[in-house]
C-alpha positions as protocol buffer text, in pm:
chain_id: "A"
residue {
  index: 1
  type: MET
  ca { x: 7513 y: -5553 z: -757 }
}
residue {
  index: 2
  type: GLY
  ca { x: 7730 y: -5310 z: -565 }
}
residue {
  index: 3
  type: VAL
  ca { x: 8104 y: -5266 z: -551 }
}
residue {
  index: 4
  type: VAL
  ca { x: 8137 y: -5474 z: -234 }
}
residue {
  index: 5
  type: ASP
  ca { x: 7929 y: -5755 z: -382 }
}
residue {
  index: 6
  type: GLY
  ca { x: 8133 y: -5738 z: -703 }
}
residue {
  index: 7
  type: PHE
  ca { x: 8455 y: -5768 z: -506 }
}
residue {
  index: 8
  type: LYS
  ca { x: 8320 y: -6053 z: -294 }
}
residue {
  index: 9
  type: SER
  ca { x: 8208 y: -6247 z: -602 }
}
residue {
  index: 10
  type: ALA
  ca { x: 8546 y: -6207 z: -776 }
}
residue {
  index: 11
  type: SER
  ca { x: 8795 y: -6491 z: -783 }
}
residue {
  index: 12
  type: ILE
  ca { x: 9104 y: -6480 z: -564 }
}
residue {
  index: 13
  type: PHE
  ca { x: 9323 y: -6397 z: -868 }
}
residue {
  index: 14
  type: GLY
  ca { x: 9095 y: -6106 z: -958 }
}
residue {
  index: 15
  type: LYS
  ca { x: 9095 y: -5973 z: -603 }
}
residue {
  index: 16
  type: ILE
  ca { x: 9473 y: -5995 z: -568 }
}
residue {
  index: 17
  type: SER
  ca { x: 9526 y: -5834 z: -910 }
}
residue {
  index: 18
  type: PHE
  ca { x: 9299 y: -5548 z: -809 }
}
residue {
  index: 19
  type: ILE
  ca { x: 9485 y: -5492 z: -482 }
}
residue {
  index: 20
  type: LEU
  ca { x: 9829 y: -5517 z: -647 }
}
residue {
  index: 21
  type: LEU
  ca { x: 9735 y: -5269 z: -920 }
}
residue {
  index: 22
  type: PHE
  ca { x: 9585 y: -5033 z: -663 }
}
residue {
  index: 23
  type: ILE
  ca { x: 9915 y: -5031 z: -470 }
}
residue {
  index: 24
  type: ALA
  ca { x: 10116 y: -5011 z: -794 }
}
residue {
  index: 25
  type: SER
  ca { x: 9909 y: -4708 z: -905 }
}
residue {
  index: 26
  type: PHE
  ca { x: 9984 y: -4533 z: -577 }
}
residue {
  index: 27
  type: CYS
  ca { x: 10357 y: -4611 z: -605 }
}
residue {
  index: 28
  type: ILE
  ca { x: 10393 y: -4509 z: -971 }
}
residue {
  index: 29
  type: VAL
  ca { x: 10214 y: -4176 z: -924 }
}
residue {
  index: 30
  type: ILE
  ca { x: 10459 y: -4084 z: -646 }
}
residue {
  index: 31
  type: ALA
  ca { x: 10760 y: -4209 z: -842 }
}
residue {
  index: 32
  type: PHE
  ca { x: 10652 y: -4033 z: -1161 }
}
residue {
  index: 33
  type: THR
  ca { x: 10601 y: -3693 z: -1000 }
}
residue {
  index: 34
  type: CYS
  ca { x: 10854 y: -3663 z: -716 }
}
residue {
  index: 35
  type: THR
  ca { x: 11221 y: -3564 z: -720 }
}
residue {
  index: 36
  type: GLY
  ca { x: 11330 y: -3866 z: -522 }
}
residue {
  index: 37
  type: TRP
  ca { x: 11490 y: -4092 z: -782 }
}
residue {
  index: 38
  type: ALA
  ca { x: 11840 y: -4002 z: -659 }
}
residue {
  index: 39
  type: GLU
  ca { x: 12011 y: -3767 z: -416 }
}
residue {
  index: 40
  type: SER
  ca { x: 12350 y: -3623 z: -331 }
}
residue {
  index: 41
  type: ASN
  ca { x: 12503 y: -3518 z: -2 }
}
residue {
  index: 42
  type: GLU
  ca { x: 12514 y: -3151 z: 97 }
}
residue {
  index: 43
  type: ASN
  ca { x: 12871 y: -3101 z: -23 }
}
residue {
  index: 44
  type: PHE
  ca { x: 12763 y: -3114 z: -386 }
}
residue {
  index: 45
  type: GLY
  ca { x: 12616 y: -2826 z: -583 }
}
residue {
  index: 46
  type: GLY
  ca { x: 12730 y: -2529 z: -376 }
}
residue {
  index: 47
  type: GLY
  ca { x: 12659 y: -2678 z: -36 }
}
residue {
  index: 48
  type: SER
  ca { x: 12303 y: -2797 z: -103 }
}
residue {
  index: 49
  type: GLN
  ca { x: 12171 y: -3144 z: -132 }
}
residue {
  index: 50
  type: ILE
  ca { x: 12047 y: -3220 z: -485 }
}
residue {
  index: 51
  type: HIS
  ca { x: 11742 y: -3432 z: -562 }
}
residue {
  index: 52
  type: TRP
  ca { x: 11690 y: -3586 z: -907 }
}
residue {
  index: 53
  type: GLY
  ca { x: 11350 y: -3683 z: -1040 }
}
residue {
  index: 54
  type: LEU
  ca { x: 11245 y: -3792 z: -1385 }
}
residue {
  index: 55
  type: TRP
  ca { x: 11150 y: -3442 z: -1490 }
}
residue {
  index: 56
  type: ARG
  ca { x: 11349 y: -3201 z: -1274 }
}
residue {
  index: 57
  type: ARG
  ca { x: 11653 y: -3165 z: -1051 }
}
residue {
  index: 58
  type: CYS
  ca { x: 11606 y: -2959 z: -736 }
}
residue {
  index: 59
  type: THR
  ca { x: 11822 y: -2832 z: -453 }
}
residue {
  index: 60
  type: GLU
  ca { x: 11732 y: -2758 z: -94 }
}
residue {
  index: 61
  type: ASN
  ca { x: 11880 y: -2410 z: -131 }
}
residue {
  index: 62
  type: GLU
  ca { x: 11595 y: -2181 z: -22 }
}
residue {
  index: 63
  type: VAL
  ca { x: 11769 y: -1859 z: -126 }
}
residue {
  index: 64
  type: SER
  ca { x: 11823 y: -1969 z: -486 }
}
residue {
  index: 65
  type: THR
  ca { x: 11617 y: -1790 z: -749 }
}
residue {
  index: 66
  type: ALA
  ca { x: 11580 y: -2119 z: -938 }
}
residue {
  index: 67
  type: PRO
  ca { x: 11587 y: -2411 z: -695 }
}
residue {
  index: 68
  type: CYS
  ca { x: 11477 y: -2653 z: -969 }
}
residue {
  index: 69
  type: SER
  ca { x: 11587 y: -2707 z: -1326 }
}
residue {
  index: 70
  type: PRO
  ca { x: 11384 y: -2907 z: -1580 }
}
residue {
  index: 71
  type: LEU
  ca { x: 11520 y: -3235 z: -1714 }
}
residue {
  index: 72
  type: ASP
  ca { x: 11260 y: -3299 z: -1983 }
}
residue {
  index: 73
  type: GLY
  ca { x: 11425 y: -3266 z: -2320 }
}
residue {
  index: 74
  type: TRP
  ca { x: 11768 y: -3321 z: -2165 }
}
residue {
  index: 75
  type: ALA
  ca { x: 11999 y: -3449 z: -2441 }
}
residue {
  index: 76
  type: ASN
  ca { x: 12098 y: -3758 z: -2251 }
}
residue {
  index: 77
  type: ASP
  ca { x: 11995 y: -4090 z: -2408 }
}
residue {
  index: 78
  type: TRP
  ca { x: 11973 y: -4302 z: -2094 }
}
residue {
  index: 79
  type: TRP
  ca { x: 11772 y: -4036 z: -1910 }
}
residue {
  index: 80
  type: ALA
  ca { x: 11536 y: -3997 z: -2205 }
}
residue {
  index: 81
  type: PHE
  ca { x: 11492 y: -4376 z: -2221 }
}
residue {
  index: 82
  type: THR
  ca { x: 11412 y: -4386 z: -1850 }
}
residue {
  index: 83
  type: GLN
  ca { x: 11156 y: -4106 z: -1895 }
}
residue {
  index: 84
  type: ALA
  ca { x: 10994 y: -4285 z: -2191 }
}
residue {
  index: 85
  type: ALA
  ca { x: 10990 y: -4623 z: -2014 }
}
residue {
  index: 86
  type: SER
  ca { x: 10838 y: -4461 z: -1706 }
}
residue {
  index: 87
  type: CYS
  ca { x: 10567 y: -4301 z: -1919 }
}
residue {
  index: 88
  type: PHE
  ca { x: 10478 y: -4644 z: -2056 }
}
residue {
  index: 89
  type: GLY
  ca { x: 10482 y: -4789 z: -1705 }
}
residue {
  index: 90
  type: PHE
  ca { x: 10277 y: -4502 z: -1562 }
}
residue {
  index: 91
  type: PHE
  ca { x: 10001 y: -4521 z: -1821 }
}
residue {
  index: 92
  type: GLY
  ca { x: 10016 y: -4901 z: -1838 }
}
residue {
  index: 93
  type: ILE
  ca { x: 9949 y: -4938 z: -1467 }
}
residue {
  index: 94
  type: LEU
  ca { x: 9665 y: -4687 z: -1469 }
}
residue {
  index: 95
  type: VAL
  ca { x: 9496 y: -4836 z: -1779 }
}
residue {
  index: 96
  type: SER
  ca { x: 9542 y: -5192 z: -1647 }
}
residue {
  index: 97
  type: PHE
  ca { x: 9389 y: -5091 z: -1316 }
}
residue {
  index: 98
  type: PHE
  ca { x: 9096 y: -4936 z: -1504 }
}
residue {
  index: 99
  type: LEU
  ca { x: 9049 y: -5258 z: -1705 }
}
residue {
  index: 100
  type: VAL
  ca { x: 9053 y: -5468 z: -1388 }
}
residue {
  index: 101
  type: ILE
  ca { x: 8791 y: -5238 z: -1237 }
}
residue {
  index: 102
  type: LEU
  ca { x: 8578 y: -5296 z: -1548 }
}
residue {
  index: 103
  type: TYR
  ca { x: 8642 y: -5670 z: -1527 }
}
residue {
  index: 104
  type: LEU
  ca { x: 8541 y: -5693 z: -1161 }
}
residue {
  index: 105
  type: PHE
  ca { x: 8266 y: -5435 z: -1120 }
}
residue {
  index: 106
  type: VAL
  ca { x: 8097 y: -5328 z: -1446 }
}
residue {
  index: 107
  type: GLY
  ca { x: 7812 y: -5554 z: -1550 }
}
residue {
  index: 108
  type: SER
  ca { x: 7878 y: -5555 z: -1925 }
}
residue {
  index: 109
  type: CYS
  ca { x: 8249 y: -5635 z: -1872 }
}
residue {
  index: 110
  type: LYS
  ca { x: 8223 y: -5847 z: -1558 }
}
residue {
  index: 111
  type: GLY
  ca { x: 8401 y: -6174 z: -1607 }
}
residue {
  index: 112
  type: ASN
  ca { x: 8482 y: -6091 z: -1971 }
}
residue {
  index: 113
  type: GLY
  ca { x: 8796 y: -6286 z: -2062 }
}
residue {
  index: 114
  type: GLU
  ca { x: 8893 y: -6036 z: -2333 }
}
residue {
  index: 115
  type: VAL
  ca { x: 8908 y: -5752 z: -2080 }
}
residue {
  index: 116
  type: ALA
  ca { x: 9118 y: -5964 z: -1842 }
}
residue {
  index: 117
  type: THR
  ca { x: 9346 y: -6075 z: -2126 }
}
residue {
  index: 118
  type: GLY
  ca { x: 9395 y: -5715 z: -2239 }
}
residue {
  index: 119
  type: ALA
  ca { x: 9477 y: -5608 z: -1884 }
}
residue {
  index: 120
  type: ALA
  ca { x: 9719 y: -5901 z: -1843 }
}
residue {
  index: 121
  type: ILE
  ca { x: 9906 y: -5827 z: -2166 }
}
residue {
  index: 122
  type: LEU
  ca { x: 9924 y: -5456 z: -2082 }
}
residue {
  index: 123
  type: CYS
  ca { x: 10050 y: -5534 z: -1730 }
}
residue {
  index: 124
  type: LEU
  ca { x: 10324 y: -5761 z: -1856 }
}
residue {
  index: 125
  type: LEU
  ca { x: 10441 y: -5538 z: -2141 }
}
residue {
  index: 126
  type: THR
  ca { x: 10443 y: -5207 z: -1960 }
}
residue {
  index: 127
  type: GLY
  ca { x: 10566 y: -5361 z: -1635 }
}
residue {
  index: 128
  type: VAL
  ca { x: 10870 y: -5505 z: -1811 }
}
residue {
  index: 129
  type: ILE
  ca { x: 10933 y: -5175 z: -1992 }
}
residue {
  index: 130
  type: GLN
  ca { x: 10911 y: -4985 z: -1661 }
}
residue {
  index: 131
  type: LEU
  ca { x: 11146 y: -5232 z: -1494 }
}
residue {
  index: 132
  type: VAL
  ca { x: 11400 y: -5205 z: -1777 }
}
residue {
  index: 133
  type: GLY
  ca { x: 11381 y: -4825 z: -1749 }
}
residue {
  index: 134
  type: CYS
  ca { x: 11454 y: -4849 z: -1376 }
}
residue {
  index: 135
  type: ILE
  ca { x: 11748 y: -5081 z: -1437 }
}
residue {
  index: 136
  type: VAL
  ca { x: 11892 y: -4844 z: -1699 }
}
residue {
  index: 137
  type: PHE
  ca { x: 11852 y: -4551 z: -1460 }
}
residue {
  index: 138
  type: GLY
  ca { x: 12016 y: -4736 z: -1171 }
}
residue {
  index: 139
  type: VAL
  ca { x: 12312 y: -4855 z: -1376 }
}
residue {
  index: 140
  type: GLU
  ca { x: 12372 y: -4530 z: -1563 }
}
residue {
  index: 141
  type: PHE
  ca { x: 12322 y: -4305 z: -1261 }
}
residue {
  index: 142
  type: ASP
  ca { x: 12577 y: -4510 z: -1071 }
}
residue {
  index: 143
  type: ASP
  ca { x: 12822 y: -4480 z: -1363 }
}
residue {
  index: 144
  type: VAL
  ca { x: 12776 y: -4105 z: -1410 }
}
residue {
  index: 145
  type: TYR
  ca { x: 12725 y: -3993 z: -1050 }
}
residue {
  index: 146
  type: TYR
  ca { x: 12966 y: -4200 z: -847 }
}
residue {
  index: 147
  type: ASP
  ca { x: 13105 y: -4115 z: -504 }
}
residue {
  index: 148
  type: ARG
  ca { x: 13423 y: -3915 z: -541 }
}
residue {
  index: 149
  type: GLY
  ca { x: 13643 y: -3657 z: -371 }
}
residue {
  index: 150
  type: THR
  ca { x: 13798 y: -3652 z: -25 }
}
residue {
  index: 151
  type: GLY
  ca { x: 13741 y: -3482 z: 307 }
}
residue {
  index: 152
  type: ALA
  ca { x: 13498 y: -3189 z: 301 }
}
residue {
  index: 153
  type: ASN
  ca { x: 13474 y: -3222 z: -79 }
}
residue {
  index: 154
  type: TYR
  ca { x: 13359 y: -3584 z: -72 }
}
residue {
  index: 155
  type: TRP
  ca { x: 13043 y: -3617 z: -278 }
}
residue {
  index: 156
  type: GLU
  ca { x: 12807 y: -3904 z: -221 }
}
residue {
  index: 157
  type: PHE
  ca { x: 12529 y: -4004 z: -458 }
}
residue {
  index: 158
  type: TRP
  ca { x: 12259 y: -4261 z: -400 }
}
residue {
  index: 159
  type: LEU
  ca { x: 11932 y: -4384 z: -542 }
}
residue {
  index: 160
  type: SER
  ca { x: 11631 y: -4279 z: -339 }
}
residue {
  index: 161
  type: TYR
  ca { x: 11270 y: -4356 z: -252 }
}
residue {
  index: 162
  type: ALA
  ca { x: 11097 y: -4273 z: -583 }
}
residue {
  index: 163
  type: PHE
  ca { x: 11336 y: -4506 z: -767 }
}
residue {
  index: 164
  type: GLY
  ca { x: 11242 y: -4782 z: -522 }
}
residue {
  index: 165
  type: LEU
  ca { x: 10871 y: -4708 z: -561 }
}
residue {
  index: 166
  type: ALA
  ca { x: 10904 y: -4727 z: -940 }
}
residue {
  index: 167
  type: ILE
  ca { x: 11062 y: -5073 z: -909 }
}
residue {
  index: 168
  type: VAL
  ca { x: 10793 y: -5187 z: -664 }
}
residue {
  index: 169
  type: ALA
  ca { x: 10521 y: -5062 z: -900 }
}
residue {
  index: 170
  type: ALA
  ca { x: 10674 y: -5247 z: -1196 }
}
residue {
  index: 171
  type: LEU
  ca { x: 10707 y: -5573 z: -1002 }
}
residue {
  index: 172
  type: LEU
  ca { x: 10351 y: -5550 z: -867 }
}
residue {
  index: 173
  type: GLU
  ca { x: 10223 y: -5482 z: -1218 }
}
residue {
  index: 174
  type: ILE
  ca { x: 10405 y: -5785 z: -1358 }
}
residue {
  index: 175
  type: VAL
  ca { x: 10272 y: -6010 z: -1080 }
}
residue {
  index: 176
  type: ALA
  ca { x: 9921 y: -5877 z: -1142 }
}
residue {
  index: 177
  type: GLY
  ca { x: 9964 y: -5957 z: -1513 }
}
residue {
  index: 178
  type: VAL
  ca { x: 10064 y: -6315 z: -1433 }
}
residue {
  index: 179
  type: LEU
  ca { x: 9764 y: -6352 z: -1200 }
}
residue {
  index: 180
  type: LEU
  ca { x: 9533 y: -6217 z: -1469 }
}
residue {
  index: 181
  type: ILE
  ca { x: 9670 y: -6473 z: -1715 }
}
residue {
  index: 182
  type: LEU
  ca { x: 9596 y: -6744 z: -1459 }
}
residue {
  index: 183
  type: GLU
  ca { x: 9249 y: -6591 z: -1419 }
}
residue {
  index: 184
  type: CYS
  ca { x: 9191 y: -6619 z: -1796 }
}
residue {
  index: 185
  type: LYS
  ca { x: 9322 y: -6977 z: -1812 }
}
residue {
  index: 186
  type: LYS
  ca { x: 9079 y: -7093 z: -1548 }
}
residue {
  index: 187
  type: GLY
  ca { x: 8790 y: -6938 z: -1739 }
}
residue {
  index: 188
  type: GLY
  ca { x: 8718 y: -6612 z: -1563 }
}
residue {
  index: 189
  type: GLY
  ca { x: 8634 y: -6654 z: -1201 }
}
residue {
  index: 190
  type: THR
  ca { x: 8357 y: -6404 z: -1147 }
}
residue {
  index: 191
  type: SER
  ca { x: 7994 y: -6478 z: -1183 }
}
residue {
  index: 192
  type: ALA
  ca { x: 7834 y: -6315 z: -1483 }
}
residue {
  index: 193
  type: SER
  ca { x: 7563 y: -6066 z: -1406 }
}
residue {
  index: 194
  type: GLY
  ca { x: 7295 y: -5966 z: -1643 }
}
């Protein structure tokens, strides 16, 4: 049985979980690696816009000898928590997606309730951890980097696209986890192949 046949024979919950985790994987990889969690206007940091990611802070200053500075190991509890939570979310989404692929397409795991249950639990746990990490980042970033100043020295700070993608990934992962629980409760949903 091929991949297309495996997908066609899957239940609706299995298909939707697969699609949601595929999109969540795409979103979390971008969020995890890009410097788009937050930004400032161009009046901050010597006239350059600053971009914050989980692991580095970069400017758009092309003449700078060091346009980026690392943030891993930064002695800031809320930032470290966000990094750790995002690591759990990142790996949780990828492992859950792998388990759903096994559940839908690999003969020895196809329709196996234990694989679906493991994926569901992992989705729910790591999705909630990722979401809590995003909430902590949003609240703390707003408290630390708030709009201030006047006139030409007015500094604006805002959350950006990677932060939004991280939230979307966490929510999609949680929904996929709920659908996988429903899949397990109804007794699988894919036909067993031998």
